[in-house]
BAVEX-131847 format. One line per 2 residues: their letters; for each residue x, y, z of N, C-alpha, C. Coordinates in Angstrom, 1 decimal. Layout:
! residues N
a = X:Y:Z:X:Y:Z:X:Y:Z  ... .
***
This chain:
! residues 326
mk = 116.9:112.1:102.4:116.6:111.5:103.6:115.6:112.5:104.4  114.4:112.1:104.7:113.5:112.8:105.3:113.6:112.8:107.0 .
ia = 113.6:113.8:107.5:114.1:114.0:108.8:113.4:114.9:109.7  112.8:114.3:110.8:111.8:115.2:111.7:112.6:115.5:113.1 .
fv = 112.4:116.6:113.6:112.9:117.0:114.8:111.5:117.4:115.7  111.4:116.6:116.7:110.4:116.8:117.6:110.7:116.8:119.1 .
gk = 109.7:117.3:120.0:110.1:117.3:121.5:109.1:118.3:122.0  109.1:118.5:123.3:108.2:119.2:124.1:108.5:120.8:123.8 .
gg = 107.6:121.7:123.9:107.9:122.9:123.8:109.1:123.5:124.7  109.9:124.1:124.2:111.2:124.7:125.1:112.2:123.6:125.1 .
sg = 112.3:122.5:124.4:113.4:121.5:124.5:114.5:121.9:123.7  114.5:122.6:122.8:115.6:123.3:122.0:115.4:122.5:120.6 .
kt = 114.4:121.9:120.2:114.2:121.2:118.9:114.5:122.1:117.8  113.9:123.4:117.8:114.2:124.5:116.6:115.6:124.7:116.7 .
tl = 116.4:125.0:117.7:117.6:125.3:117.8:118.6:124.2:117.2  118.4:123.0:117.6:119.1:121.7:117.2:118.6:121.5:115.5 .
ss = 117.5:121.6:115.3:117.3:121.4:113.7:118.0:122.4:112.9  118.1:123.7:113.5:118.7:124.6:112.6:120.2:124.4:112.5 .
lf = 120.7:123.9:113.7:122.1:123.6:113.7:122.5:122.4:112.8  121.5:121.4:112.7:121.7:120.3:112.0:121.4:120.7:110.2 .
ir = 120.6:121.5:110.0:120.4:122.0:108.7:121.8:122.9:108.4  122.4:123.7:109.1:123.6:124.5:109.0:124.7:123.4:108.7 .
hl = 124.7:122.6:109.5:125.9:121.4:109.3:125.8:120.7:108.1  124.6:120.3:107.5:124.4:119.8:106.1:124.8:120.7:105.1 .
aa = 124.3:122.0:105.2:124.7:123.0:104.2:126.3:123.2:104.2  127.0:123.2:105.3:128.4:123.4:105.4:128.9:122.2:104.7 .
eg = 128.5:121.0:104.7:129.0:120.0:104.0:128.6:120.0:102.5  128.0:120.8:101.9:127.5:120.9:100.6:126.4:120.0:100.2 .
ap = 125.6:119.4:101.3:124.3:118.7:100.9:123.1:119.5:100.6  122.2:119.0:99.5:121.2:119.8:99.2:119.9:119.6:100.4 .
vv = 119.2:120.7:100.7:118.7:120.7:101.9:117.3:121.5:101.5  116.0:120.9:101.9:114.9:121.5:101.9:114.4:121.5:103.4 .
av = 114.4:122.7:104.1:114.1:122.9:105.5:112.7:123.4:105.5  111.9:122.8:106.6:110.4:123.0:106.5:110.1:123.4:108.1 .
da = 109.5:124.5:108.3:109.1:124.9:109.6:107.7:124.5:109.7  107.4:123.5:110.4:105.9:123.1:110.6:105.3:123.2:112.2 .
di = 106.2:124.0:112.8:105.8:124.3:114.1:105.0:125.3:114.3  104.0:125.3:115.0:103.0:126.3:115.4:103.6:127.5:115.8 .
nq = 104.7:127.7:116.2:105.5:128.8:116.6:106.6:128.8:115.6  106.6:129.7:114.6:107.5:129.8:113.4:108.7:130.5:113.8 .
hl = 109.8:129.6:114.5:111.1:130.1:114.7:112.3:129.8:113.9  112.0:128.7:113.0:113.2:128.2:112.3:113.9:129.3:111.2 .
ga = 113.1:130.0:110.7:113.7:131.1:109.9:114.6:131.9:110.6  114.2:132.5:111.7:115.0:133.2:112.6:116.1:132.4:113.2 .
al = 116.1:131.1:113.5:117.3:130.3:114.0:118.1:130.0:113.0  117.8:130.3:111.6:118.7:130.2:110.4:119.4:131.4:110.1 .
gl = 119.1:132.4:110.8:119.8:133.7:110.7:119.0:134.8:109.9  117.6:134.4:109.6:116.8:135.6:108.8:116.7:136.6:109.9 .
de = 116.4:137.9:109.4:115.9:138.8:110.3:114.5:138.5:110.5  114.1:139.0:111.7:112.7:138.6:112.0:111.6:139.2:111.2 .
tv = 111.7:140.4:110.6:110.9:141.1:109.6:110.9:140.2:108.4  111.8:139.8:107.9:112.0:138.7:106.7:111.4:137.5:107.1 .
aa = 111.7:136.9:108.0:110.9:135.6:108.6:109.4:135.7:108.4  109.0:136.9:109.0:107.7:137.2:109.1:106.7:137.2:107.9 .
vl = 107.6:137.3:106.7:106.7:137.6:105.4:107.1:136.4:104.5  107.7:135.3:105.0:107.8:134.2:104.2:106.6:133.4:103.7 .
pa = 106.4:133.3:102.5:105.1:132.7:102.0:104.7:131.4:102.6  103.6:131.3:103.1:103.0:130.3:103.9:102.3:129.2:102.9 .
mg = 102.8:128.0:103.2:102.5:126.8:102.2:101.0:126.9:102.2  100.3:127.1:103.3:98.9:126.9:103.5:98.3:128.1:102.4 .
eh = 98.7:129.1:102.3:98.2:130.0:101.5:98.2:129.7:99.9  99.0:128.6:99.7:99.2:128.3:98.2:99.0:126.8:97.9 .
lr = 97.9:126.2:99.0:97.4:125.1:98.8:96.8:124.7:97.6  95.9:125.7:97.0:95.2:125.4:95.8:96.4:124.9:94.8 .
li = 97.5:125.7:94.6:98.6:125.6:93.7:99.3:124.4:93.9  99.4:123.8:95.1:100.2:122.7:95.4:99.3:121.6:95.0 .
kd = 98.0:121.8:95.3:97.1:120.5:94.8:97.1:120.5:93.4  96.8:121.6:92.5:96.8:121.5:91.1:98.1:120.8:90.5 .
yl = 99.2:121.2:91.1:100.6:120.5:90.7:100.5:119.2:90.9  100.4:118.7:92.1:100.5:117.4:92.5:99.6:116.5:91.8 .
rg = 98.4:117.0:91.6:97.4:116.1:90.9:97.7:115.8:89.5  98.5:116.8:88.8:98.8:116.2:87.5:97.7:115.9:86.6 .
an = 98.1:114.6:86.1:97.0:114.0:85.1:96.6:112.8:85.7  96.5:112.7:87.1:96.1:111.3:87.8:94.8:111.3:87.6 .
pr = 94.1:110.2:86.8:92.7:110.3:86.5:91.8:110.1:87.6  92.4:109.4:88.9:91.7:109.0:89.9:91.2:110.4:90.8 .
ia = 91.8:111.4:90.6:91.5:112.7:91.3:90.8:113.4:90.3  89.6:113.9:90.7:88.7:114.6:89.8:89.1:116.0:89.6 .
sa = 89.5:116.6:90.8:89.8:118.0:90.8:90.6:118.3:92.2  91.2:119.5:92.3:92.0:119.7:93.5:91.0:119.8:94.6 .
dt = 89.7:120.2:94.4:88.6:120.2:95.6:88.5:119.1:96.2  88.9:117.9:95.6:88.7:116.5:96.0:89.9:116.2:96.8 .
mi = 91.1:116.9:96.8:92.2:116.4:97.5:92.3:116.8:98.8  92.8:115.9:99.7:92.8:116.4:101.2:94.2:116.3:101.6 .
kt = 94.7:116.5:102.7:96.0:116.3:103.2:96.7:114.9:103.0  95.9:113.8:103.1:96.5:112.6:102.9:96.4:112.0:101.6 .
tp = 95.9:112.6:100.7:95.5:112.1:99.2:97.1:111.5:98.8  97.2:110.3:98.3:98.3:109.7:98.0:98.6:109.9:96.5 .
pg = 99.9:109.8:95.9:99.9:109.9:94.6:99.7:108.5:93.8  99.5:108.8:92.5:99.2:107.5:91.7:99.7:107.8:90.2 .
eg = 99.5:106.8:89.5:99.8:106.8:88.0:99.1:108.2:87.5  100.3:109.3:86.9:99.8:110.5:86.5:100.1:111.7:87.4 .
sr = 100.3:111.2:88.7:100.5:112.4:89.5:102.0:113.0:89.4  102.1:114.3:89.6:103.5:114.9:89.8:104.2:114.7:91.1 .
ll = 105.3:114.5:90.9:106.2:114.2:92.4:107.1:115.3:92.5  107.5:115.5:93.7:108.6:116.6:93.9:109.9:115.9:94.3 .
rv = 111.0:116.6:93.7:112.3:116.1:94.0:113.1:117.2:94.6  114.1:116.8:95.6:114.7:117.9:96.5:115.4:118.9:95.7 .
qe = 116.1:118.4:94.5:117.0:119.4:93.9:116.4:120.0:92.6  115.2:119.8:92.3:114.5:120.5:90.9:113.9:121.8:91.4 .
dn = 113.5:122.4:90.3:112.8:123.7:90.2:111.5:123.3:89.8  110.3:123.7:90.6:109.2:123.5:90.1:108.1:124.5:90.8 .
pv = 106.9:124.7:90.3:105.9:125.7:90.8:105.7:125.8:92.3  105.7:124.6:92.9:105.7:124.5:94.4:106.9:125.4:95.1 .
yd = 108.0:124.9:94.6:109.2:125.6:95.3:109.0:127.1:95.1  108.9:127.5:93.6:108.7:128.8:93.2:107.6:129.6:94.1 .
ac = 106.6:129.1:94.5:105.6:129.8:95.4:105.9:129.7:96.9  106.4:128.6:97.3:106.5:128.4:98.7:107.9:128.4:99.4 .
ar = 109.0:128.2:98.7:110.2:128.1:99.2:111.1:129.5:99.0  111.7:129.6:99.7:112.8:130.9:99.7:114.4:130.4:100.1 .
pv = 115.3:130.7:99.2:116.8:130.4:99.6:117.2:131.2:100.7  117.9:130.5:101.6:118.6:131.1:102.7:120.1:130.5:102.7 .
el = 120.8:131.7:102.8:122.3:131.7:102.5:122.8:131.4:104.0  123.7:130.4:104.0:124.3:129.8:105.3:125.8:129.7:104.9 .
dg = 126.6:129.6:106.2:127.8:129.1:105.8:128.1:127.9:104.9  128.8:128.1:103.9:129.1:127.2:103.0:128.0:126.7:102.0 .
ga = 127.0:127.3:102.1:125.9:126.8:101.0:124.6:127.6:101.5  123.5:127.2:100.8:122.2:127.8:100.9:121.2:126.5:100.7 .
vr = 120.1:126.9:101.6:119.1:125.7:101.7:117.7:126.5:101.2  117.0:125.7:100.9:115.6:126.1:100.5:114.6:125.9:101.9 .
lm = 113.9:127.2:102.3:113.2:127.1:103.5:111.6:127.3:103.2  110.8:126.4:103.6:109.4:126.3:103.4:108.6:126.5:104.8 .
vt = 107.7:127.3:104.9:107.1:127.5:106.3:105.6:127.0:106.1  105.1:126.7:107.2:103.3:126.2:107.0:102.7:127.9:107.2 .
gp = 103.2:128.8:108.0:102.7:130.0:108.2:102.3:129.7:109.6  101.9:131.0:110.4:101.6:131.0:111.7:100.1:130.8:111.9 .
ft = 99.8:130.4:113.2:98.5:130.4:113.5:97.9:131.9:114.0  97.4:132.2:113.3:96.9:133.8:113.4:95.6:134.0:114.2 .
da = 95.3:135.2:114.6:94.1:135.6:115.5:92.7:135.1:114.4  93.0:135.3:113.2:91.8:134.9:112.2:91.2:133.4:112.3 .
dl = 92.4:132.7:112.9:92.3:131.1:112.9:91.4:130.8:114.3  91.6:131.7:115.2:91.2:131.1:116.5:89.5:130.8:116.4 .
gv = 89.0:129.7:116.9:87.7:129.3:117.0:87.0:128.8:115.9  88.0:128.9:114.7:87.3:128.4:113.3:88.3:127.5:112.6 .
ac = 89.6:127.4:113.0:90.5:126.6:112.5:91.4:125.6:113.4  91.8:124.6:112.8:92.8:123.6:113.6:94.0:123.8:113.0 .
yh = 95.2:123.7:114.1:96.6:124.2:113.4:96.9:123.0:112.3  96.3:121.8:112.5:96.6:120.6:111.6:96.1:121.0:110.2 .
sk = 95.1:121.8:110.1:94.8:122.4:108.7:95.9:123.1:108.1  96.8:123.8:108.9:98.0:124.5:108.4:99.1:123.6:107.9 .
tg = 99.3:122.3:108.6:100.3:121.5:108.2:100.1:120.6:107.2  98.6:120.6:106.9:98.1:119.7:105.7:99.1:119.9:104.4 .
av = 99.4:121.1:104.2:100.2:121.2:103.0:101.4:120.5:102.9  102.1:120.5:104.4:103.3:119.8:104.5:103.2:118.2:104.2 .
el = 102.2:117.7:104.8:101.8:116.3:104.7:101.7:115.9:103.4  101.0:116.9:102.4:100.6:116.5:101.1:101.8:116.6:100.2 .
cl = 102.8:117.4:100.5:104.1:117.3:99.8:104.8:116.4:100.1  105.2:115.9:101.4:105.8:114.6:102.0:105.2:113.4:101.0 .
nh = 103.8:113.5:101.0:103.2:112.2:100.4:103.7:111.9:98.9  104.2:113.1:98.2:104.6:113.3:96.7:106.0:113.5:96.7 .
lv = 106.8:113.4:97.5:108.3:113.8:97.6:108.9:112.4:97.4  110.0:112.4:96.5:110.9:111.2:96.3:112.3:111.9:96.5 .
dg = 113.0:111.4:97.4:114.4:111.7:97.8:115.4:110.7:97.8  116.6:110.9:97.5:117.5:109.9:97.3:118.6:110.2:98.4 .
pg = 119.6:109.4:98.4:120.6:109.4:99.4:121.5:110.6:99.1  121.9:111.4:100.2:122.7:112.3:100.3:121.9:113.9:99.9 .
ey = 120.4:113.5:99.8:119.5:114.7:99.8:118.6:114.7:101.2  118.5:115.9:101.5:117.6:116.0:102.9:116.4:117.0:103.0 .
vv = 115.4:116.5:103.6:114.3:117.1:104.1:114.3:117.2:105.6  114.5:118.5:106.0:114.4:118.4:107.4:113.2:119.3:108.1 .
vd = 112.4:118.6:108.8:111.2:119.4:109.1:111.3:119.5:110.9  111.0:120.9:111.0:110.9:121.3:112.7:109.3:121.0:112.7 .
mt = 109.0:119.9:113.6:107.6:119.5:113.7:107.1:120.4:115.0  105.5:120.4:115.0:105.0:121.1:116.1:105.3:120.3:117.2 .
ag = 105.2:121.2:118.5:105.7:120.6:119.9:104.8:119.6:120.4  105.3:118.7:121.2:104.6:117.6:122.0:104.3:116.6:121.0 .
sd = 103.1:116.0:121.6:102.8:114.8:120.6:101.7:115.3:119.4  101.2:116.4:119.2:100.4:116.9:118.1:100.6:116.3:116.8 .
sf = 101.9:115.8:116.4:102.2:115.3:115.3:101.1:113.9:115.0  100.8:113.4:116.0:100.2:112.1:115.8:98.5:112.4:115.5 .
as = 98.1:113.7:115.4:96.8:113.9:115.0:96.6:113.7:113.4  97.8:113.4:112.6:97.8:113.0:111.4:98.7:111.9:111.1 .
gm = 98.9:111.3:110.0:99.9:110.4:109.4:101.3:110.9:109.3  101.4:112.3:109.6:102.8:112.7:109.2:103.9:112.2:109.8 .
ft = 103.7:111.7:111.2:104.6:111.0:111.8:105.3:109.9:111.4  104.7:109.3:110.3:105.2:108.0:109.4:106.0:108.4:108.2 .
rf = 106.0:109.7:107.8:106.6:110.3:106.6:108.1:110.4:106.7  108.7:109.9:107.8:110.2:110.3:107.9:111.1:108.9:108.0 .
dm = 112.3:109.2:107.4:113.4:108.0:107.5:113.9:108.0:108.9  113.9:109.2:109.5:114.5:109.3:110.9:113.7:110.6:111.8 .
tf = 113.3:110.2:112.9:112.8:111.1:113.9:113.8:111.3:115.1  114.2:112.6:115.1:115.1:112.9:116.4:114.2:113.7:117.4 .
lv = 114.4:112.9:118.5:113.4:113.5:119.5:114.3:114.1:120.6  114.2:115.4:120.8:115.0:116.3:121.5:114.2:116.4:122.8 .
ae = 115.3:116.1:123.9:114.8:115.8:125.3:115.6:116.4:126.2  115.2:117.1:127.2:115.8:117.6:128.5:115.9:116.5:129.5 .
pt = 117.0:116.7:130.3:117.1:115.7:131.3:116.2:115.9:132.5  114.8:115.8:132.3:113.8:116.0:133.3:112.6:115.1:133.1 .
rk = 111.7:114.8:134.0:110.7:114.2:133.9:109.7:114.5:132.6  109.6:115.9:132.7:108.5:116.6:131.7:109.5:116.2:130.2 .
gv = 110.8:116.4:130.2:111.6:116.3:129.0:111.4:114.8:128.4  111.4:114.0:129.1:111.3:112.5:128.5:109.7:112.1:128.5 .
sv = 108.7:112.8:129.0:107.2:112.4:128.9:107.0:112.3:127.2  107.4:113.4:126.5:106.9:113.3:125.0:107.5:112.1:124.4 .
yr = 108.9:111.7:124.7:109.6:110.6:124.3:108.6:109.1:124.5  108.0:108.9:125.7:107.4:107.9:126.0:106.2:107.8:125.1 .
qy = 105.5:109.0:124.9:104.3:109.2:124.1:104.7:108.7:122.6  105.7:109.3:122.2:106.3:109.0:120.7:106.6:107.4:120.7 .
ke = 107.4:107.1:121.5:107.6:105.6:121.5:106.6:104.7:121.4  105.4:104.9:122.3:104.2:104.1:122.4:103.5:104.3:120.9 .
ya = 103.3:105.4:120.5:102.4:105.6:119.3:103.1:105.2:118.0  104.4:105.2:117.9:105.0:104.9:116.6:105.5:103.4:116.6 .
hd = 105.3:102.7:117.7:105.7:101.3:117.8:105.2:100.5:116.7  104.0:100.5:116.3:103.4:99.9:115.4:103.7:100.2:114.0 .
fg = 104.5:101.3:113.6:104.6:101.7:112.3:106.0:101.9:111.8  106.9:101.2:112.7:108.3:101.0:111.9:108.9:102.5:112.1 .
va = 108.7:103.4:112.9:109.1:104.6:112.9:110.6:104.7:113.5  111.6:105.1:112.8:113.0:105.1:113.5:113.2:106.4:114.3 .
lk = 113.4:106.0:115.6:113.3:107.1:116.5:114.5:107.0:117.6  115.3:108.3:117.6:116.6:108.4:118.3:116.3:109.6:119.1 .
vv = 116.9:109.6:120.5:116.7:110.7:121.3:118.1:111.5:121.3  117.8:112.8:121.4:119.0:113.7:121.3:118.8:114.3:122.7 .
gn = 119.8:114.3:123.6:119.7:114.8:124.9:120.4:116.3:124.9  119.5:117.3:125.2:119.8:118.7:125.2:120.0:119.2:126.6 .
kv = 120.7:120.2:126.8:120.7:121.0:128.0:121.4:120.0:129.0  122.3:119.1:128.6:122.9:118.2:129.6:124.2:118.7:130.2 .
qg = 124.1:118.8:131.6:125.2:119.6:132.2:126.2:118.9:133.0  126.2:117.4:133.1:127.0:116.7:133.8:126.6:115.3:133.7 .
pd = 127.5:114.4:134.4:127.2:113.0:134.3:125.6:112.6:135.1  125.4:113.5:135.9:123.9:113.0:136.6:122.7:113.2:135.7 .
dl = 122.8:114.1:134.8:122.0:114.4:133.7:122.2:113.3:132.5  123.4:112.8:132.3:123.4:111.8:131.3:122.9:110.5:131.9 .
df = 123.1:110.0:133.0:122.6:108.8:133.7:121.2:108.8:133.6  120.5:110.0:133.9:119.0:110.2:134.2:118.6:110.0:132.7 .
lr = 119.0:110.4:131.6:118.5:110.2:130.3:118.7:108.8:129.8  119.9:108.1:130.1:120.0:106.7:129.9:119.2:105.8:130.6 .
ae = 118.8:106.1:131.9:117.8:105.3:132.6:116.5:105.5:132.0  116.2:106.7:131.5:114.9:106.9:131.0:114.5:106.4:129.6 .
vg = 115.6:106.4:128.7:115.3:106.2:127.1:116.1:105.0:126.8  117.2:104.5:127.4:118.0:103.4:127.1:118.7:103.6:125.9 .
dd = 118.7:102.5:125.0:119.6:102.5:123.7:118.9:103.6:122.8  117.9:104.2:122.8:117.4:105.0:122.1:118.1:106.4:122.3 .
ll = 118.9:106.8:123.2:119.8:107.9:123.5:121.0:107.9:122.3  120.8:108.7:121.6:121.9:108.7:120.3:123.2:109.5:120.8 .
vt = 122.7:110.6:121.2:123.8:111.7:121.5:123.4:112.8:122.5  124.2:113.7:123.2:123.9:114.5:124.1:124.4:115.9:123.5 .
vg = 124.0:116.9:123.8:124.3:118.4:123.4:124.3:119.1:124.8  125.5:119.8:125.1:125.5:120.6:126.2:125.7:122.2:126.0 .
hs = 126.0:123.1:126.8:126.1:124.4:126.7:126.9:124.7:125.3  126.3:125.9:124.6:127.0:126.3:123.5:127.1:127.9:123.5 .
dw = 128.4:128.3:123.5:128.7:129.8:123.4:128.1:130.2:121.9  128.3:129.4:120.9:127.9:129.7:119.6:126.3:129.8:119.4 .
vr = 125.6:129.0:120.1:124.3:129.2:120.1:123.9:130.3:120.8  124.5:130.6:121.9:124.1:131.7:122.7:124.2:133.1:121.8 .
am = 125.4:133.2:120.9:125.8:134.2:120.2:124.7:134.2:119.2  124.1:133.1:118.6:123.3:133.2:117.5:121.9:133.7:118.0 .
ek = 121.6:133.3:119.3:120.2:133.8:119.9:120.4:135.0:119.8  121.3:135.8:120.1:121.5:137.2:120.2:121.5:137.8:118.9 .
gh = 121.7:137.1:117.9:121.3:137.8:116.5:123.0:138.0:116.0  123.9:137.5:116.6:125.3:137.7:116.1:126.1:136.4:115.9 .
pp = 125.7:135.4:115.2:126.3:134.2:115.4:127.8:134.3:114.6  128.8:133.6:114.9:130.0:133.7:114.3:130.0:132.6:113.2 .
rf = 131.2:132.6:112.5:131.1:131.5:111.4:130.6:130.1:112.0  130.1:129.4:111.2:129.7:128.0:111.8:130.8:127.0:112.2 .
ta = 132.1:127.4:111.4:133.2:126.6:111.6:133.6:126.8:113.2  133.1:127.8:113.8:133.6:128.1:115.2:132.7:127.5:116.3 .
le = 131.7:126.8:115.9:130.7:125.9:116.8:131.6:125.0:117.5  131.5:124.5:118.8:132.2:123.8:119.5:132.6:122.3:118.9 .
es = 133.7:121.8:119.1:133.8:120.5:118.4:133.0:119.5:119.0  132.8:119.5:120.3:131.8:118.5:120.7:130.5:118.6:120.2 .
nr = 130.0:119.8:119.8:128.7:119.7:119.2:128.7:119.5:117.7  129.9:119.8:117.2:130.1:119.6:115.6:130.2:117.9:115.6 .
la = 130.6:117.2:116.5:130.8:115.5:116.5:129.4:115.2:116.5  128.6:115.9:117.6:127.2:115.5:117.7:126.3:115.6:116.6 .
lr = 126.6:116.7:115.7:125.6:116.8:114.6:126.3:115.9:113.2  127.4:115.3:113.6:128.0:114.3:112.4:127.3:113.0:112.7 .
tl = 127.0:112.7:114.3:126.5:111.5:114.5:125.0:111.6:114.1  124.1:112.6:114.2:123.0:112.7:113.6:122.9:112.4:112.3 .
re = 123.9:112.9:111.5:123.8:112.7:109.9:124.0:111.3:109.8  124.9:110.5:110.4:125.3:109.3:110.2:124.2:108.4:110.6 .
aa = 123.5:108.7:111.6:122.2:107.9:111.9:121.2:108.0:110.9  121.0:109.2:110.5:120.0:109.4:109.3:120.4:108.7:108.1 .
da = 121.6:108.8:107.8:122.2:108.1:106.4:121.9:106.6:106.6  122.2:106.2:107.7:122.2:104.5:107.8:120.7:104.1:107.5 .
ty = 119.7:104.8:107.7:118.3:104.4:107.5:118.1:104.2:106.0  118.8:104.7:105.2:118.6:104.7:103.7:118.5:103.1:103.2 .
er = 119.5:102.2:103.8:119.5:100.9:103.3:118.3:100.2:103.7  117.6:100.5:104.8:116.3:99.9:105.3:115.0:100.5:104.8 .
rd = 115.4:101.5:103.8:114.0:102.0:103.4:113.0:101.0:102.7  111.8:101.1:103.0:110.7:100.1:102.6:109.6:100.9:101.8 .
we = 109.7:101.2:100.6:108.9:102.1:99.8:107.4:101.5:99.7  107.4:100.1:99.8:106.1:99.6:99.8:105.3:99.7:101.1 .
ry = 106.1:99.6:102.3:105.6:100.0:103.6:105.2:101.4:103.6  106.0:102.2:103.2:105.9:103.7:103.2:104.6:104.3:102.6 .
tr = 104.3:103.6:101.2:103.0:103.8:100.4:101.9:103.2:101.3  102.0:102.0:101.6:100.9:101.2:102.5:100.4:102.0:103.6 .
qm = 101.5:102.8:104.3:101.0:103.5:105.4:100.3:104.9:105.0  100.8:105.3:103.9:100.2:106.6:103.2:98.7:106.3:103.0 .
vq = 98.5:105.1:102.4:97.1:104.7:102.0:96.2:104.6:103.0  96.9:103.8:104.2:96.0:103.6:105.3:95.5:104.8:106.2 .
fh = 96.4:105.9:106.1:95.9:107.0:106.8:95.1:107.8:106.0  95.2:107.8:104.8:94.2:108.4:103.6:92.8:107.7:103.8 .
lk = 92.7:106.5:103.8:91.3:105.8:103.9:90.5:106.2:105.4  91.5:106.3:106.4:91.1:106.6:107.7:90.5:108.1:107.7 .
na = 91.2:108.9:107.2:90.8:110.4:107.0:89.7:110.5:106.1  89.6:109.7:105.2:88.5:109.9:104.1:87.2:109.3:104.8 .
qs = 87.2:108.3:105.6:86.1:107.9:106.1:85.7:108.8:107.4  86.4:109.4:108.2:86.1:110.1:109.2:85.7:111.3:109.0 .
wg = 86.2:112.1:107.9:85.7:113.5:107.6:85.8:113.8:106.1  86.7:113.3:105.6:87.0:113.5:104.2:85.8:113.5:103.2 .
ne = 85.1:112.2:103.2:84.2:112.1:102.1:83.2:113.0:102.4  82.7:113.5:103.7:81.7:114.3:103.8:82.0:115.6:103.5 .
rt = 83.4:116.0:103.6:83.6:117.5:103.4:83.9:117.6:101.9  84.2:116.7:101.1:84.5:117.0:99.8:83.4:116.4:98.9 .
ga = 82.4:115.7:99.4:81.4:115.0:98.7:81.7:114.0:97.7  82.9:113.3:97.9:83.3:112.4:97.0:83.8:111.2:97.7 .
dl = 83.9:109.9:97.1:84.5:108.8:97.7:85.9:108.7:97.5  86.7:109.3:98.7:88.0:109.5:98.4:88.8:108.0:98.4 .
aa = 88.3:107.1:98.9:89.0:105.7:98.6:89.3:105.5:97.3  88.3:106.0:96.4:88.7:105.8:94.8:90.0:106.5:94.3 .
qv = 90.5:107.5:95.1:91.7:108.1:94.8:93.1:106.9:95.0  92.8:106.0:95.6:93.8:105.0:95.9:94.3:104.2:94.3 .
dp = 95.5:104.2:94.1:95.8:103.5:92.8:96.7:102.4:93.3  96.0:101.1:93.4:96.4:100.0:94.1:97.7:99.5:93.4 .
sf = 97.9:99.8:92.2:99.3:99.2:91.6:100.5:100.1:91.8  100.1:101.4:92.5:101.1:102.5:92.5:102.1:102.3:93.8 .
vl = 103.3:102.3:93.6:104.3:102.1:94.7:105.3:103.4:94.6  105.2:104.3:95.5:106.4:105.6:95.6:107.6:104.9:95.7 .
ge = 108.8:105.7:94.9:110.1:105.2:94.9:110.7:105.9:94.2  112.1:105.9:94.2:113.1:106.6:93.5:112.9:106.4:91.9 .
sv = 112.5:105.3:91.7:112.5:105.0:90.1:111.2:105.4:89.5  110.2:106.1:90.2:109.0:106.3:89.7:109.1:107.6:88.9 .
ta = 108.5:107.6:87.8:108.6:109.0:86.9:107.5:109.6:87.2  107.5:111.0:87.4:106.5:111.8:87.6:105.6:112.0:86.6 .
ga = 104.3:112.3:86.7:103.4:112.5:85.5:103.5:114.0:85.1  102.8:114.0:83.9:103.1:115.3:83.1:102.3:116.5:83.8 .
***
C-alpha cells in the first residue's frame, strides 16, 4: 500500500508518519519509508543520529542510476537522458518491488532498525545553498515520482512517504500515486486550510483522503475539526509523553506509546488496508500517462529534444501480475 502524509508545516506530519512507520515495523510489515519533504527530518524522527541522517544517500544524486535501471529494455525509451520524472513504465521496463533487492535500493536506501523490525529509508536530499536561484525543489522529488511510477506493491506491503508541506505536492502528479493520503491538521483555521486545498485539487482524481487531527486537547478542538472536515476526519491524536521523549532523543520502547495513540495508528492502518479492494490499476496507469503527456508538452519535449509522448505504451497497464523487464 502506498501512503502519503501531508499537511502544513508544523502540523506534525513527520512525527505522525514516523509513528505510523514504527507501528508497521512493530507488527512485522515490510516498509519502505521515503522522506520527500524539503525539510529532511524523517530520519531523525525514526531515531537516527542527526549526523547519520545528514549523510544518507540522496535519491536525486543517483537519478542517472535510477533511470538506467528502470528503463530496462523498454524500446520506447531511447536513453536515460530522455526520461523525465513522469515517464511511465511499458513493456520491457524494470519495476520495483517492496521486498526485493535491486540496484536502486542498494544505492538509495538504508536500513533503519526499529523496535520489532527494520525499514528501508530513502530520502530526496535537502535543498542546499547551491540550489538557490537555479533549481526547483520539485526537481529533487522527481526521483521519488519516477520510482512510484514503476513500483508494484501488494497487500501487507507499505511505502510511506512524508511529503513536502502545504499544497506543493500538486506541482506534479505525485499526489495521485497513493492508495491513501493522510492529511495531518491542527484544530485551527490555518490547520484546515491545506485540507480544503487538497480536497479541491484531488476531487477529480479519485484520491482517497482522510484527516488526522493532531494536537487535539479537548472537546472544543474535536468539535472544530468535525465542523470543518466532516466525515473525512478519521482519528485524532493528543499529547504524547512518548513523542516528547523521542523528540529529546531518548524514546522509550515503542510498546510504551500511549494506548490511545496506538489505537489511532491501528485505525490508520485499517483505513489504508481497506483501500486495497478498491484498487484500479487501469485508472492509476491512465493518470500516470495523463500527467506525463502534460509535462512532456509543457517542458519535457523542449528540454530533452524528444517527443516524449512516444514513450507511452498504449497496451501497458501496471499491476501486481506484470512481470518486470530484463
